[in-house]
N, C-alpha and C positions, 0 to 999 in steps of 0.2 A: 598608398595605392591599393585598391580593392583587388580581390582575386579575379574578377572579370576584367579589370583593367590590365592585370598582369598577363592573362591569357591573350588579350588583344595585342599586347606588346609582343608576345612570343609569336603570334600569327604574323605580325608585321616583319619580325626578324626572319621567319621562315620564308615569307614571300620575297624578302630582299636577297635571299641566297641565289635567286635566279634559277631555281630548279624547275624544269619543265613539268607543268601540272599533269601532263599525260604520261610521264615516265613512272616507273615503279617507285622511285624515291619521292616524286612529287605527289603521287597518290597516297603514299605512307604519311608524308608530312601533312597533307590535307586531312586524312582520317584522324591523326593524332591531335591536330588543332581542333577539329570538331568535337572530339572526345573531351579535350580539356575545357572547351567552352561549355559543353553540357554539364560537366562536373562542377564548374564554377557557378553556373546558374542554379544548379540543384543545391549547392552549399549556401548560396545567398538566400534561397527560398527557406531552407532549414533555419538559418540564422534569424530570418524575419519571423518565422513561426515561433521560434524560441523566445524572441523578444515579446511577442504577443502573449504567449502563455505566462511569461514571467510577470507581465503587467496584470493579467487576469488573476494570478495567484496573489499578488500584492493586494489587489482589490478584495479578494476573499478573506485574506488575513485581516484587513481593516474591518470587514463586516463581522468576522468572528470576535474581534476585540470589542466592537460595539455591543454585540449580543452579550458577551461576558460582563461588560459594564452594566448593561440593563439588568441581567440576572442578579448581579451583586447588589444592585440597588433595590431589587424586589425583596431579597431576604436578609438585608442588613449587611451584606458583604461577607457572610460566613459560609457561603456555598462552596463546596468542593466539587468542581465540575468534572473531575476525573472519576467520580463514583457514579457508575451507571445504574446501580440498583437503588430502588426506593425502599430501603429498609428502615427509614426513620431515625437511624442512629449512625451518623457519619463518623463518630469518634469511637467506635467499638474497639475495645482493646482485648477481647477474648479470643478464643480459638475459632478460626474460620475453616470450614471443610469445603472441599470442592467435589462435584460429581458431574458426570456427563450423561445427558439424557440419551438412553439407548434408541429412542425413536428419531429425534431430530438432530442430535449431536450438540445441543446447547450446553454450554458450561454454566453450572449453577453453583453458587456459593451460598453457604448457610452456616449458622452457628450451632453451638452445642445443644441449645434448647430445641431447635428444630430436629436435630439428630435424635434426641431423646423422645420426641413425639412419634418417631418411627417412619414418617413419610413426608414427602414434599411434592408439590405439584409443579411441573415444568412451566415456567412463565411463557414459553414460546408455543408449545404444542398442547399443553394441558395434561400430558401423561403424568400419572402418579408414580413416583419413585419411592419404593419402600426400603427401609433399612432394617436389617436383622442384626442387632447388637450382640446377641448371644452367640451367633455363628462365628463371628470374628474372633472371640476370645477362645472358643473351644476347638477351632479348626487346626488340624495338623497337616503337614505335607501329604500324608497318606489319604486324608479325607478329601483333598481337593482334586477330584477327577476331571473337572471342567478346564483346568489350567493346562495349556499345552506344555508338553515336556520337550526340552531341548536336547 
């Protein structure tokens, strides 16, 4: 029995009690039955929407699988789809550094060779991020005036 069928059954039971619809009790039972019917219809609408979204999600998953198969076929099956960057070396085993662009907030990952070059350009906004390797080694807590003190 569905939830709307159950609310209809309860409405029938309440009607069978023989309560005068114009009395206080009759008005209360009528209002409760209306509320239960509204809730039941709203729940059924939500369940239907959920089923529709689940079907759409399944369809999208099938499309993504198809695209993965196509991409694997284009590059011989060695493609690592989790790697967003086009660094040309998907099997890099060296040290990777991360920085955040102060302009757009983009997370940028780079290797030691890039760090030694002294700068990198943000792929999102084009801002040049410069690295000062000497300052990192020589800085002491007394030298860092820009850091907030707790």
